[in-house]
Backbone bond lengths (Angstrom), bond angles and torsions (degrees), N, CA, C in turn:
res aa  C-N    CA-C-N  psi(-1)  N-CA   C-N-CA  omega(-1)  CA-C   N-CA-C  phi
1 X - - - 1.458 - - 1.531 107.88 -
2 X 1.326 114.19 143.07 1.467 117.30 -179.80 1.511 111.45 -87.77
3 X 1.321 114.76 158.19 1.470 120.58 177.93 1.536 108.56 -62.64
4 X 1.317 116.18 147.00 1.467 119.68 178.21 1.523 112.48 80.43
5 X 1.332 116.81 22.95 1.466 120.28 178.34 1.515 110.24 -142.73
6 X 1.310 115.59 169.39 1.452 122.05 176.97 1.529 109.13 -137.80
7 X 1.335 116.20 164.71 1.446 121.28 178.41 1.510 109.30 -106.94
8 X 1.320 116.67 131.59 1.466 122.85 179.74 1.523 109.44 -119.24
9 X 1.330 116.40 140.70 1.451 123.19 177.62 1.532 106.01 -99.70
10 X 1.340 116.53 108.70 1.453 122.44 179.19 1.536 107.31 -96.97
11 X 1.328 117.21 128.11 1.464 121.67 -175.85 1.524 112.06 -129.96
12 X 1.298 118.23 -3.86 1.470 122.51 -177.47 1.519 110.29 -126.29
13 X 1.331 114.72 -127.12 1.451 119.77 -173.96 1.520 113.73 -73.35
14 X 1.336 118.61 -6.62 1.453 121.34 176.52 1.533 111.57 -89.05
15 X 1.320 118.12 0.31 1.486 117.09 179.23 1.518 113.28 -65.32
16 X 1.335 120.08 -40.61 1.483 117.86 -179.34 1.522 110.64 -65.35
17 X 1.302 115.66 133.81 1.490 120.55 -177.69 1.536 110.37 -56.99
18 X 1.331 117.33 -45.24 1.484 119.78 -177.38 1.521 110.85 -60.65
19 X 1.307 118.18 -39.31 1.467 122.90 -178.86 1.542 109.73 -64.70
20 X 1.328 117.01 -49.21 1.475 119.76 -176.37 1.523 110.11 -69.81
21 X 1.306 117.56 -35.73 1.481 119.73 -179.85 1.530 111.33 -69.43
22 X 1.322 118.45 -22.49 1.484 119.17 171.23 1.514 110.09 -60.94
23 X 1.300 116.48 -37.08 1.457 124.42 -177.14 1.510 112.26 -87.80
24 X 1.320 115.37 -39.92 1.475 121.78 -174.97 1.541 107.66 -139.06
25 X 1.334 117.32 92.52 1.452 121.19 -175.07 1.530 115.25 -56.38
26 X 1.345 117.01 -25.91 1.458 119.72 -178.63 1.535 113.14 -79.70
27 X 1.322 119.23 -9.70 1.442 122.76 -172.23 1.518 111.18 -51.46
28 X 1.328 115.22 127.40 1.455 122.21 -179.84 1.518 108.61 -128.05
29 X 1.351 117.99 117.60 1.453 119.96 179.38 1.526 111.43 -64.90
30 X 1.328 116.21 134.59 1.467 122.14 178.95 1.523 112.22 -104.22
31 X 1.327 116.05 -16.09 1.486 120.49 -179.53 1.494 110.36 137.16
32 X 1.343 114.04 173.48 1.458 118.60 179.97 1.526 110.44 -81.88
33 X 1.325 114.81 157.85 1.473 120.12 -178.16 1.528 109.22 -145.38
34 X 1.293 114.93 158.23 1.483 122.77 -179.79 1.501 108.91 -124.43
35 X 1.337 114.08 131.10 1.478 121.18 176.59 1.543 106.38 -105.31
36 X 1.345 117.90 95.29 1.458 120.18 -177.78 1.524 110.56 -69.04
37 X 1.366 114.22 155.61 1.449 120.32 175.23 1.511 112.59 74.25
38 X 1.291 118.21 19.20 1.479 122.86 -179.87 1.541 109.31 -134.60
39 X 1.309 113.67 160.67 1.469 119.55 173.80 1.523 108.47 -131.83
40 X 1.319 113.94 154.70 1.448 121.54 177.95 1.513 108.37 -90.56
41 X 1.338 115.99 128.20 1.450 120.31 174.17 1.543 107.55 -124.70
42 X 1.320 115.25 156.52 1.469 122.51 -175.11 1.528 107.91 -114.46
43 X 1.312 117.02 44.49 1.465 121.71 -169.47 1.535 114.87 -114.02
44 X 1.343 117.36 6.89 1.457 119.00 -179.86 1.537 107.19 -74.75
45 X 1.320 114.90 126.05 1.493 119.98 -177.70 1.518 108.58 -70.90
46 X 1.327 115.86 123.82 1.447 123.04 179.77 1.542 108.98 -102.07
47 X 1.336 114.01 156.28 1.463 119.74 176.39 1.538 111.99 -59.66
48 X 1.336 116.33 -25.71 1.483 119.08 -179.18 1.523 113.39 -87.15
49 X 1.348 116.49 4.25 1.485 120.15 176.64 1.488 115.01 89.46
50 X 1.331 118.56 -0.74 1.458 121.75 -179.33 1.517 110.91 -102.82
51 X 1.333 115.83 175.81 1.442 121.54 176.60 1.530 111.50 -96.30
52 X 1.311 116.12 139.09 1.459 122.69 176.61 1.504 108.91 -116.55
53 X 1.329 117.23 168.27 1.463 122.79 -174.95 1.513 112.61 -69.78
54 X 1.336 113.69 149.03 1.457 123.16 176.63 1.523 108.96 -149.23
55 X 1.328 115.76 152.39 1.453 121.92 173.91 1.511 107.83 -106.27
56 X 1.338 114.40 131.09 1.485 121.17 -177.64 1.523 109.00 -129.45
57 X 1.346 116.64 130.36 1.450 120.12 176.24 1.523 109.12 -61.72
58 X 1.320 116.90 143.15 1.455 121.72 -178.24 1.522 110.99 -136.84
59 X 1.310 116.00 141.14 1.458 122.04 176.50 1.530 111.91 -86.92
60 X 1.331 117.28 -6.70 1.453 121.65 -179.30 1.532 108.85 -72.71
61 X 1.343 116.74 121.34 1.462 119.86 -178.76 1.528 111.63 -60.02
62 X 1.327 116.26 142.94 1.453 122.87 173.16 1.483 115.68 86.17
63 X 1.333 120.14 -5.25 1.478 119.57 -179.57 1.516 109.33 -80.00
64 X 1.318 114.43 144.08 1.460 122.26 177.54 1.508 108.95 -150.39
65 X 1.334 115.75 153.06 1.450 123.20 169.56 1.511 106.42 -108.00
66 X 1.326 116.94 130.59 1.437 122.07 175.71 1.521 109.23 -101.46
67 X 1.306 115.97 151.63 1.438 120.79 179.43 1.529 111.00 -166.45
68 X 1.321 116.19 -163.04 1.441 122.82 -175.88 1.526 108.62 -125.11
69 X 1.319 115.79 135.36 1.469 121.36 173.05 1.497 108.97 -88.27
70 X 1.314 117.71 132.38 1.455 123.64 176.80 1.518 109.62 -124.54
71 X 1.328 115.46 141.06 1.454 121.15 168.13 1.502 106.67 -95.85
72 X 1.355 117.09 130.32 1.452 122.86 -175.78 1.529 108.79 -132.81
73 X 1.319 117.61 140.35 1.446 122.02 179.32 1.531 110.18 -65.83
74 X 1.332 115.38 138.41 1.460 120.80 -178.84 1.540 111.75 -53.53
75 X 1.328 118.85 -37.48 1.460 120.46 -176.08 1.538 111.93 -68.49
76 X 1.331 118.77 -9.68 1.468 121.91 178.24 1.532 113.08 -99.35
77 X 1.336 115.80 0.02 1.464 119.74 -177.00 1.521 111.53 -61.68
78 X 1.308 119.05 -42.19 1.463 121.62 -179.76 1.531 111.45 -60.15
79 X 1.318 116.79 -39.63 1.473 120.01 176.91 1.510 111.45 -64.81
80 X 1.310 118.66 -39.45 1.461 122.10 178.43 1.536 108.69 -67.66
81 X 1.337 117.30 -43.11 1.467 120.29 179.59 1.540 109.71 -58.56
82 X 1.324 117.28 -44.34 1.480 121.31 179.59 1.523 110.14 -62.38
83 X 1.310 116.67 -47.88 1.486 120.46 -178.41 1.525 110.78 -62.49
84 X 1.305 116.38 -35.74 1.487 119.94 -179.51 1.518 113.09 -81.39
85 X 1.318 117.44 -13.96 1.459 119.76 -179.76 1.525 111.91 78.20
86 X 1.341 116.31 37.68 1.472 120.76 178.84 1.542 107.58 -58.83
87 X 1.330 115.50 127.14 1.429 120.81 -179.24 1.533 113.88 84.78
88 X 1.314 116.27 -5.39 1.469 121.14 -178.48 1.520 108.54 -137.97
89 X 1.305 116.82 52.67 1.470 121.09 178.89 1.508 113.67 125.03
90 X 1.333 117.49 -20.87 1.454 121.81 176.11 1.525 108.80 -134.25
91 X 1.342 114.19 152.80 1.459 121.33 171.91 1.524 105.31 -123.42
92 X 1.340 115.19 156.27 1.449 119.59 177.99 1.522 109.60 -91.86
93 X 1.305 116.67 136.74 1.464 121.21 177.30 1.523 108.76 -133.45
94 X 1.318 114.84 164.04 1.465 120.22 172.50 1.518 107.05 -104.56
95 X 1.340 116.05 134.04 1.442 120.96 178.91 1.531 109.18 -124.30
96 X 1.296 116.53 156.73 1.456 123.67 170.21 1.516 108.43 -109.00
97 X 1.314 115.79 117.06 1.444 120.90 -178.98 1.527 110.13 -115.85
98 X 1.323 115.06 159.90 1.463 121.52 174.70 1.520 109.27 -95.79
99 X 1.319 115.66 127.95 1.469 120.05 178.46 1.525 106.65 -142.34
100 X 1.304 115.76 117.68 1.478 122.50 -176.88 1.516 111.14 52.26
101 X 1.325 116.84 40.31 1.461 121.51 176.02 1.508 114.98 82.92
102 X 1.345 117.53 -5.12 1.468 121.39 -179.30 1.494 110.94 -105.68
103 X 1.350 117.43 148.21 1.468 122.59 170.56 1.514 107.62 -81.66
104 X 1.334 115.24 129.32 1.455 122.34 -179.74 1.517 108.52 -128.20
105 X 1.327 116.10 133.04 1.441 121.28 176.32 1.551 107.90 -87.15
106 X 1.306 115.01 134.78 1.467 120.09 -177.84 1.545 108.76 -146.30
107 X 1.312 114.20 160.79 1.468 121.52 174.84 1.513 106.73 -91.01
108 X 1.329 114.14 148.01 1.449 120.50 176.99 1.535 107.02 -149.91
109 X 1.310 114.76 168.96 1.477 120.85 179.42 1.520 107.74 -116.93
110 X 1.361 114.97 132.66 1.463 121.30 179.82 1.542 108.34 -120.00
111 X 1.291 116.21 138.37 1.463 120.18 -176.32 1.516 112.76 -69.36
112 X 1.312 115.48 140.77 1.478 122.29 175.53 1.522 111.09 -112.75
113 X 1.324 116.54 -13.36 1.468 121.02 -179.05 1.546 106.64 -126.06
114 X 1.342 115.45 101.86 1.453 120.44 -173.71 1.514 111.66 -126.56
115 X 1.320 114.13 157.14 1.479 123.39 175.47 1.513 106.47 -147.93
116 X 1.338 117.70 112.57 1.477 119.62 -177.13 1.526 114.88 -64.03
117 X 1.356 117.28 -13.15 1.447 120.86 178.54 1.523 113.42 -80.79
118 X 1.325 116.85 -13.92 1.478 120.04 -175.95 1.513 111.78 -71.78
119 X 1.323 115.71 151.21 1.445 123.25 173.89 1.512 107.64 -129.44
120 X 1.343 116.43 152.35 1.465 118.80 177.87 1.536 109.98 -75.97
121 X 1.328 115.11 161.97 1.445 120.02 168.47 1.526 108.68 -76.46
122 X 1.310 116.12 154.46 1.475 120.29 -179.16 1.526 111.71 -58.89
123 X 1.349 118.35 -38.54 1.456 119.32 179.53 1.521 111.32 -66.81
124 X 1.340 117.57 -35.67 1.461 119.49 179.90 1.539 109.41 -68.29
125 X 1.294 117.54 -45.72 1.450 120.55 177.18 1.530 110.49 -58.38
126 X 1.329 115.63 -42.79 1.494 119.68 178.05 1.527 112.12 -63.43
127 X 1.316 117.54 -35.58 1.459 121.09 178.87 1.532 110.87 -66.72
128 X 1.343 115.74 -41.30 1.485 120.17 177.44 1.529 109.04 -64.12
129 X 1.312 117.14 -45.81 1.462 121.62 179.66 1.523 110.69 -62.16
130 X 1.310 117.63 -42.10 1.493 121.43 179.85 1.522 109.52 -61.71
131 X 1.329 118.91 -39.52 1.454 121.25 177.05 1.509 111.81 -66.12
132 X 1.333 115.83 -40.12 1.467 119.87 179.40 1.521 110.32 -65.42
133 X 1.310 117.54 -38.47 1.456 121.77 179.72 1.540 110.01 -72.50
134 X 1.313 116.78 -40.48 1.485 120.38 -179.95 1.529 110.95 -58.25
135 X 1.318 117.17 -38.30 1.454 121.50 -177.55 1.539 113.06 -98.24
136 X 1.324 116.80 6.17 1.456 123.95 175.39 1.522 111.73 56.69
137 X 1.346 116.04 50.78 1.468 119.85 171.76 1.495 107.47 -63.62
138 X 1.361 117.99 162.47 1.469 119.99 -177.96 1.517 113.07 -55.66
139 X 1.344 115.78 137.79 1.471 121.62 -176.91 1.557 113.18 -54.98
140 X 1.347 119.15 -42.29 1.475 117.21 178.13 1.549 112.25 -62.61
141 X 1.300 116.97 -33.17 1.464 121.32 179.40 1.530 109.74 -68.81
142 X 1.337 115.95 -42.30 1.472 119.96 177.95 1.545 109.12 -63.62
143 X 1.323 117.16 -40.67 1.453 120.09 177.66 1.527 111.34 -61.57
144 X 1.328 117.73 -36.45 1.460 120.43 177.99 1.532 110.57 -67.07
145 X 1.326 117.49 -35.46 1.466 120.53 175.06 1.525 111.14 -64.41
146 X 1.320 114.82 -43.04 1.470 120.35 -178.41 1.532 112.19 -64.76
147 X 1.331 117.08 -24.06 1.479 120.09 -176.67 1.521 112.57 -84.85
148 X 1.335 118.54 -3.60 1.473 120.88 -178.03 1.545 110.27 -72.62
149 X 1.321 115.72 129.96 1.469 121.16 176.70 1.528 109.91 -66.22
150 X 1.333 115.81 140.04 1.451 119.88 -178.76 1.517 110.29 -142.12
151 X 1.338 115.54 158.07 1.474 121.76 178.84 1.510 108.48 -108.71
152 X 1.328 114.59 153.16 1.468 121.93 172.67 1.531 107.90 -73.15
153 X 1.303 116.15 141.05 1.462 122.99 176.34 1.529 108.16 -82.09
154 X 1.333 117.95 120.78 1.470 121.84 178.72 1.514 111.58 -67.87
155 X 1.334 118.02 -20.33 1.467 122.38 179.10 1.526 106.30 -87.39
156 X 1.345 115.93 94.54 1.467 121.34 -176.03 1.524 112.70 -65.09
157 X 1.322 118.32 -33.11 1.452 120.19 178.90 1.514 109.66 -63.47
158 X 1.329 117.18 -45.17 1.471 121.02 179.76 1.537 109.24 -64.32
159 X 1.325 115.91 -44.23 1.480 122.28 179.22 1.540 109.31 -55.81
160 X 1.353 116.18 -51.05 1.437 120.67 -176.49 1.528 112.13 -65.00
161 X 1.341 116.96 -38.00 1.491 121.51 176.47 1.520 110.07 -61.77
162 X 1.310 118.03 -42.69 1.462 120.82 -177.77 1.514 111.88 -71.49
163 X 1.323 116.62 -32.71 1.466 120.45 178.98 1.531 109.51 -60.67
164 X 1.329 118.49 -35.46 1.453 122.12 177.11 1.537 110.76 -59.07
165 X 1.335 116.69 -41.12 1.445 121.47 176.17 1.545 111.80 -60.96
166 X 1.305 113.81 -42.66 1.476 119.88 -178.85 1.534 110.10 -63.87
167 X 1.304 116.56 -43.91 1.451 120.61 179.66 1.539 110.44 -64.53
168 X 1.312 115.65 -36.43 1.488 120.18 176.51 1.521 111.32 -64.83
169 X 1.318 117.18 -38.46 1.444 121.41 -179.75 1.532 111.73 -69.71
170 X 1.299 116.58 -29.20 1.462 120.97 179.92 1.534 113.10 -85.60
171 X 1.341 117.18 -16.59 1.463 120.96 -176.41 1.533 112.09 -68.02
């Protein structure tokens, strides 16, 4: 890692390179990573009324969250914090993930405002899946993402705007 940068563990809609570079143009993928002892939940309350991704510690053996490590310039941290809703639904934590057999410390965002009844919008789930496919996360993990129930977004303009991101991630 270069001086003046930090490592972030992206596990939700920030996995696609195009999506994260909208927020942090310097973002450089370092590879996939696994956060053992955690599970992915879609229960973070979003301003749009849907559920967004969260990492939750789990006592169930064998559970892991997969994602992507990114190196990001320090001067772009405030932009990432704003996009993630730091202090307004997410908090920043340090995690230790496995990447290429090594333990790596990275920053991540954990939800502070959750509702287990929430479901993601279909475009959001598709964006997370597109990022997982772009970085070739394990096939069983991608299948588990695909099995998540989702709702259609009544705001068609937002839906259509997000679909463009998904198509960019798949290109």
